[in-house]
N, C-alpha and C positions, 0 to 999 in steps of 0.2 A: 333550236331543230335540228342548228350542225350538229350541237352536243349532243339528243338522240337518236342522230343516224349513225353517230358513229358508233355511240354505242350500241345498236342496232346490226350494225356490220362490224364490227372488235374483229370477226376472227379474218374475213376479208380480208383489211384494212392489210392485220398483218399477214398474211400470205400477200397483199401487195408487195410490202413492204420489205419482205423477206428475198422476193425475187430480184426485188430492184437492188439489194445489196448485192446477192448473190451474183445477179448478171452482171456490176459493174466492177465485182471482184476477176472475173474470169476477164472481161476486158481487160483489166488492169495487166493481169496475171498474162495475160497475151501476148499483150503491149512489149513488157518487160519480160515474156522467158527469152525472148534472142538478142536482148541488152546485153552487154556486158561492160564493164569500167576496167583495166590494164591494172595490174595491182605490183608487179613491180618496175624497176626502169630497165628502158634497152629494151622493152620489144620489138622484136623483128618486126618490121612490116612488109611482107616481099614479094610477089608479081607470080606465086606460086602455091601450091603445099609438101616448101620443103628448102630442108638448108640450101639445096641448089639452084634453087633462084634468089636471083637479083635482089636483092635489098635495098629498098625505095625510101625507107627513115624509120627512124629507132625512137619510137613514141613512150612518152613519159607516162608513167607511175599518173594512175586518175585520168586517161585517155576513153573519152567514148566508143561506143566501137555496133555496132548495130549487125548482129550475125546471118550474113544470105544461108550459106552451107558447110556442107560440117564432110571432112575426107582426111579417112585414119588420123583424129585427133587434129589436125587443121582445120582454122575457121576460116573461108573467106567473109572479110567483115568493110562494113562501108562505113567510115570516121563523119560523126558528130558534126565535125569540125572544119570540113574542110570537103566533107561531101567524096574526098574519094578511096577508090577499094584496091585491098590489097588479101594478103593473107597473113595468118596469125598462129604460131604454135599453142593452142587452147593449153597446154599445158602450163605454159609455158603465162601466160597472160595471167587467164584463174589462177596462179601460185602466190598461198599465203606463207609460203616459207624465204621468198628469194626477196630480195635489195633490188640486187642488181644481175639482167639475165645477162646471159656470156654465150660463147659458141655450143659449150656442151653442156648448156640448160636448153637447148633447138635436138638434142641427141635425141636420136632414140635408141635403146641400147638392146638388142637380147642374152642373156646368159646363158650357160647350156653348162651345169650340174653332171659328171660324167657318170656313168653307170645310176645305179638306184633299182630298188625291190628287193625284192626277196625272192631269195634263190627258192625253182620250185614252184613257187608261184605266176601263175604267165597275165603278161598284159598287154592286150592285143597279140593274144598268140604265140608272146615269148614269154623267155625264160624271167623272172629278175638275175641282177649282176651287180655283184657286189666290188666289182671291177680288183684289184689285187689287194693286196693286203702287206698289214709287215711285219715283217722276221719274222717275229713268232706270232705267225698266224693271228689277232685277236682283232685286228683292226681292221678294216673294210675301207679302199680310199675314195668308196659313194658316198661312204658318211663326210669328210674333209672336205667333198666337191662342194658338196651342200651346204657345209658351214662358212666356207667360201669366196661362198657364191651371195650368200644372203651379206656377207661382210660390206659384198664389190659393191652391190646394190645401193645398200643406206647410203656408201657411201656418194656415191655416182646420184641417189637422190636430192641428198644435201647441196647438189650442184646444179638440181633443177631439170635435171635428165629425167626423161622416161625411159624406166627400165621393166622387162616384163623377163618373166625366167621357165625355160622348157617342165622344170620341175620345183619344185618346192616342197615336198616333203618324200617319202621313201617308197615313189617307182618308178621304172622304167620307160621313157621315152620311146619307140624302137627309131635307129637312126635316119629311115630315112622321111619320120616325121617332124625332128629336131631342125632342119631349114623353115619349114614351114608355118612357123611364129614370124623367122624374117623378111621373109617375100612379103601376107598378108599386110605386115606394119611397112614396110620398104624400112628396114633398120637401117641402120647408119652404119651398124657395128655388129658381127657374134664375134662372140666371142663363147670360148668352150673350156671349161675349165676339167686338170686332169692332172694324175700325181703319178709319176714316174714308178718303171719296175724295170727289173733287170737281174739276170740271172734265174732257179730255182725256184718254182711260185712259194716256196716258204722259209724261205733259205736268207741272208744277208748278201749284202749286196755294199762296193766301196768305188759304186757309179753317187756321182753328186751332183748336186745343181740343178738351176731350171733350164730349157728352153719352148721355144716359140716358133708357131709349123700354121704355114699360109698354102694354098693350092694355085685359086685364081690370083693374077695379076692386080684386083681391088682392092686385095686383102695384102698386098706387100707391105706399103704407106703406113698400113692400120700395125702391121705386126713390129716393124722397124720401127714406130713409137713402141710401141709396147718393151719392145728387147731393151731400148734404151732408159727405159726407167727402172726397166728389174735388174739393170746390174748393182743396183741398191741394195740386191737382198745379202743376206751371212750367208749362203751356202755355195753363192757363184753363181753365172751366167755360163752355159754353155752354147750358146747362139740362137741363129730362127735359123732355119731353114723347109726349104717345097716341102711338101708330103702329100698325097693323095684321098689323106683320110674323108671319110662319106661323108658327114657332118662340113667338109669344106669344099670339094665335088660339087653336090647337089643344089648351093646354094647359090645368087650370082649377087647376091648382097658381097661386101664387103665383111672378110671371117677369118677371123685366126683361134688360133689351137693349142693353150696353156699347159706344157708340164712343168708346177711350181714344187717339183723335188721329186727323190725318189722315198716310196715312203715304206722300203723296206730296204734302207740305209738308217740307222737306229742315228746317228746322228744327225742324217735331216728330216728324222721322223719328227723327235725332239723338236723341234718347230712346227714344223708341219700341222701339231696334233693339239695346239697354239692358240688362243684366241689373238696373243700381241700377233704371232706374225698374220693370225689369217689377217689382220686388221692395214701389218702396216703394205700387206699383197696389195689391198684394198688402196691404201696411200697414192702407193705409186704405181696403179693401173689407174686412176684419175687421174694421174698424173702425167702420164705420158696420154692419156687421151684426152685432155688439156693440149696440150704440145699439138698430137694429130687436126684437133678440130678447128684452132684456132691455125692454121694451118689452110685451109681446105675448106674457111666456111666467108665468103666477105657478110660482112657488118658497117652497117652505118654508124 
């Protein structure tokens, strides 16, 4: 009798089973959607959504958390082991690359490769800008700011930092738009990358070396840390100074502008154009930022 009923209602039974399985799957998915397990060790459990908040614990790898809220990449979570509520940096807690989180891992950094776009082509109503050129006029600043920024990004991401770039291709970002990214994500550092130029537009100069600039007082410690790190470059360090550049003036977050050598000094340019120099710059910037964040980040 039951067999006969099953055969006569096979389609209905199949639909019912399908609906039950689908419903169970959806419920299971929803329940687990807001659950994460920390992947690195030393994930900081903070009182608010940012490095500046007090850390109350360092979570070990494998700690189970329930996400209650998300703000700018930070997660408000509840621990399943003791029901305590706090905040973790989402990109740190879920990182597959990190073994152990550090102060720099929690940082959000904006990289701003200077200039960009093709002259004569409009970007938000402005013409593209090559920046300064080499002594022979064949090579442009915009090319090397972007290449260098990409190396810096890669080096920072290896440390677990969250990195955004104002541009990642040959386009122009209006100066007044550049600080928007730092404000949106409440960045811990905005770093503008440039190469210096002296003398005639298409002439050579004997001026040499790197230099660093800040404007607001909150950018001075950041610039000081990078100034110290960049002493190890082969072309010398001209030092740091205060300057009212738009990208430094119009941002409330800690910001610095780096001039990483004179593009129209043939001796400097031999370094600037190489991937080795760009990678060396990246390593030194990571060193400087590591020192900077270690000094002003509370860790458990």
